[in-house]
Backbone as JSON, one array per atom type, in Angstrom:
{
  "sequence": "MLTGAGDGEKAVDPSICPLCGRPNDCGMAAGKSDCWCRYVTIPHEVLDRIPPEKSGKACVCRACATGVSDSESGCVDVDSLSKADERCCR",
  "N": [[0.78, -1.55, -0.18], [1.16, 1.89, -1.07], [1.16, 5.43, 0.05], [-0.24, 8.61, -0.69], [1.01, 11.06, -3.9], [2.32, 14.31, -4.35], [3.27, 16.11, -7.43], [6.45, 14.73, -8.75], [6.83, 14.52, -6.47], [7.89, 11.23, -4.59], [6.35, 8.8, -3.54], [5.3, 6.98, -0.67], [6.15, 4.17, 0.95], [4.36, 3.5, 3.47], [5.12, 0.15, 4.75], [7.91, 0.48, 4.93], [10.3, 0.56, 6.75], [11.33, 4.08, 7.72], [14.11, 5.03, 8.36], [16.13, 2.9, 7.71], [14.91, 1.35, 5.69], [13.77, -0.79, 5.97], [11.38, -3.85, 6.24], [8.63, -2.7, 8.06], [6.84, -4.42, 9.71], [4.67, -2.93, 10.23], [1.07, -2.83, 11.97], [-0.77, -1.15, 10.79], [-0.94, -0.25, 9.22], [-0.59, -2.5, 7.19], [-3.53, -2.92, 7.52], [-4.7, -3.68, 9.71], [-6.18, -2.72, 13.41], [-3.93, -2.43, 15.4], [-0.62, -1.87, 16.73], [2.79, -3.51, 16.75], [4.1, -0.81, 17.73], [2.51, 0.57, 19.49], [3.11, -0.42, 21.79], [5.67, 0.65, 22.79], [7.95, 2.7, 23.83], [9.01, 5.54, 21.92], [12.46, 7.12, 21.2], [12.01, 10.6, 20.78], [15.26, 11.2, 19.29], [15.27, 9.52, 17.4], [12.74, 9.41, 15.69], [13.28, 12.07, 15.37], [14.68, 12.02, 12.9], [14.01, 10.67, 11.04], [12.6, 11.6, 7.55], [11.62, 14.81, 7.31], [10.47, 14.05, 4.48], [8.69, 11.81, 4.6], [7.85, 11.62, 7.6], [4.93, 10.32, 9.79], [4.05, 9.09, 7.61], [4.78, 6.61, 7.21], [6.01, 3.8, 9.62], [8.97, 3.69, 11.82], [10.91, 0.47, 12.46], [11.08, -1.71, 13.94], [13.69, -2.23, 15.04], [15.17, -0.2, 14.59], [14.1, 1.21, 16.46], [13.76, 0.17, 18.68], [16.45, 0.37, 18.9], [18.33, -1.71, 18.48], [21.7, -2.27, 16.93], [22.21, -2.49, 13.83], [24.91, -2.12, 11.47], [24.59, -2.92, 8.71], [22.22, -2.45, 8.2], [21.76, 0.4, 8.68], [19.95, 1.5, 11.38], [19.37, 3.38, 14.41], [21.28, 3.33, 17.52], [19.53, 3.19, 20.21], [20.28, 3.12, 23.13], [21.79, 5.45, 23.73], [20.44, 7.53, 23.53], [17.93, 9.67, 25.29], [15.13, 8.97, 26.62], [12.0, 8.89, 25.43], [8.17, 10.3, 25.79], [6.97, 8.78, 23.03], [5.26, 7.59, 20.23], [5.57, 5.07, 17.14], [3.48, 5.68, 15.04], [0.21, 7.03, 15.14]],
  "CA": [[0.18, -0.01, -0.16], [1.94, 2.98, -0.8], [0.1, 7.07, 0.55], [-0.24, 9.59, -2.49], [2.15, 11.69, -4.24], [1.74, 14.84, -5.2], [3.58, 16.1, -8.35], [7.28, 15.3, -9.09], [7.26, 13.3, -4.98], [8.4, 9.61, -4.19], [5.03, 7.64, -2.91], [6.17, 6.76, 0.53], [5.91, 2.23, 1.78], [4.47, 2.38, 4.77], [4.89, -0.56, 5.36], [8.85, -0.05, 4.9], [10.82, 1.49, 7.74], [11.53, 5.3, 6.9], [15.36, 4.87, 8.38], [16.08, 1.61, 7.49], [15.15, 1.21, 4.12], [13.77, -2.71, 5.73], [9.73, -3.85, 6.43], [8.65, -2.39, 10.01], [5.8, -4.69, 10.64], [3.87, -2.3, 10.61], [-0.27, -3.35, 11.7], [-2.44, -0.09, 10.66], [-0.36, -0.3, 7.27], [-1.2, -3.88, 6.86], [-5.02, -3.14, 7.33], [-5.47, -4.61, 11.14], [-6.2, -2.23, 13.67], [-3.06, -1.91, 16.31], [0.24, -1.97, 15.52], [3.49, -3.52, 17.73], [4.33, 0.28, 18.19], [2.12, 1.83, 20.25], [3.76, -0.49, 23.15], [6.86, 0.48, 22.91], [8.48, 4.13, 23.39], [10.44, 5.54, 21.07], [12.71, 8.21, 21.43], [12.2, 11.77, 19.95], [15.98, 11.65, 18.32], [15.2, 8.83, 16.86], [12.43, 9.97, 15.11], [14.15, 12.86, 14.18], [16.45, 11.27, 12.43], [12.79, 10.16, 9.43], [13.07, 12.49, 6.42], [10.47, 15.63, 6.5], [8.34, 13.86, 3.94], [8.26, 10.3, 5.18], [7.32, 11.74, 8.58], [3.93, 10.03, 9.8], [3.6, 7.68, 6.9], [5.82, 5.33, 7.68], [7.09, 3.72, 10.89], [10.74, 3.48, 12.07], [11.04, -0.01, 11.85], [11.38, -2.78, 15.88], [15.35, -2.89, 15.51], [15.87, 1.17, 15.01], [12.17, 2.14, 17.12], [14.38, -0.62, 20.18], [17.85, 0.31, 19.22], [19.2, -3.44, 18.4], [22.01, -1.83, 15.48], [23.21, -2.86, 12.7], [26.04, -1.56, 10.1], [24.21, -3.43, 6.98], [20.49, -1.87, 8.33], [21.88, 1.69, 9.3], [19.7, 1.5, 12.47], [20.37, 3.06, 15.04], [21.34, 2.81, 18.37], [18.96, 4.19, 21.1], [20.93, 3.12, 24.43], [22.87, 6.59, 24.08], [19.52, 8.21, 23.92], [17.12, 9.91, 26.71], [13.66, 8.68, 26.36], [10.99, 10.17, 25.45], [7.26, 8.82, 25.54], [6.78, 9.18, 21.41], [4.75, 6.54, 19.35], [5.35, 6.01, 15.41], [1.55, 5.05, 15.01], [-0.46, 8.02, 15.88]],
  "C": [[0.33, 1.19, 0.32], [0.36, 5.09, -0.81], [0.11, 7.47, -1.31], [1.05, 10.27, -2.86], [1.43, 12.69, -4.61], [2.74, 14.7, -6.44], [5.43, 16.51, -8.25], [8.16, 14.58, -7.27], [6.79, 12.3, -4.85], [6.8, 9.67, -3.71], [6.09, 7.64, -1.83], [5.05, 5.25, 0.62], [5.0, 2.94, 3.07], [4.29, 1.02, 5.77], [7.0, -0.9, 5.15], [9.78, 1.51, 5.9], [11.73, 2.84, 7.07], [13.66, 5.76, 6.89], [16.13, 4.01, 7.9], [16.16, 1.09, 6.07], [14.41, -0.6, 4.73], [11.93, -2.99, 6.2], [10.05, -3.89, 7.71], [7.46, -2.93, 10.22], [5.04, -3.98, 11.01], [2.17, -2.64, 10.62], [-0.88, -2.72, 11.07], [-1.71, -0.34, 8.67], [-0.51, -1.33, 6.48], [-2.4, -4.45, 6.92], [-5.67, -3.58, 8.76], [-5.15, -3.14, 12.31], [-5.37, -1.68, 15.17], [-1.92, -2.4, 15.83], [1.74, -1.9, 16.84], [3.9, -1.62, 18.52], [4.03, 1.38, 19.43], [2.55, 0.94, 21.48], [5.37, -0.43, 23.63], [7.68, 1.86, 23.17], [10.15, 4.35, 22.57], [10.85, 7.1, 20.96], [12.84, 9.6, 20.93], [13.57, 11.82, 18.75], [15.56, 10.71, 17.25], [14.03, 9.04, 15.24], [12.24, 11.59, 14.61], [14.54, 12.7, 12.93], [14.52, 10.66, 10.76], [12.79, 11.87, 8.77], [11.34, 12.86, 6.47], [9.77, 14.58, 5.38], [8.23, 12.56, 3.75], [7.94, 10.37, 6.53], [6.07, 11.99, 8.49], [3.33, 9.68, 8.67], [3.89, 6.63, 7.01], [6.64, 5.14, 9.05], [8.2, 2.93, 10.95], [9.96, 1.23, 12.36], [11.12, -1.36, 13.37], [12.84, -1.91, 15.89], [15.61, -1.21, 15.77], [14.55, 1.52, 16.11], [13.54, 1.52, 18.27], [15.92, -0.11, 20.82], [19.0, -0.73, 19.55], [19.85, -2.26, 16.93], [22.42, -2.58, 14.99], [23.6, -2.37, 11.54], [25.18, -1.84, 9.04], [22.79, -2.09, 7.26], [20.38, -0.09, 8.47], [20.65, 2.09, 10.58], [20.65, 1.65, 13.75], [20.43, 3.02, 16.4], [20.95, 3.59, 19.93], [19.09, 3.89, 22.58], [21.62, 4.06, 24.87], [22.05, 7.61, 24.32], [18.95, 8.82, 24.54], [15.77, 9.25, 25.38], [12.75, 9.83, 26.78], [9.29, 9.16, 25.32], [6.69, 9.33, 24.15], [6.03, 8.19, 21.23], [4.61, 6.99, 17.82], [4.09, 5.83, 15.11], [1.12, 5.81, 15.48], [-2.51, 8.18, 15.48]]
}
C-alpha cells in the first residue's frame, strides 16, 4: 500500500522503515487496528531522524525503534539516547 504523492514527489511505502529501508511490520499499514509500536517508547531522537517527506507516513522498524543496531541496516543505537514518550503510529 502506498500513500499518494504530489507532483514530482515519490510515494512513501508505509510498510518500509524510513530510516533503514527494511520492513517495519506496521500493523496499521497491513490493515490491522493495532501495531506493535503502540507498546514501545520511541525516543524523540529516533523520530527526528525520519526525513520530513516520510514523517507521519511510515513507521520505523522495531530494530530502529528499540536500538538494536545493525551496521548494514543503518538502524540507530538508541541505548545512548534519552527516552521520550512518543509513538510511531498515532
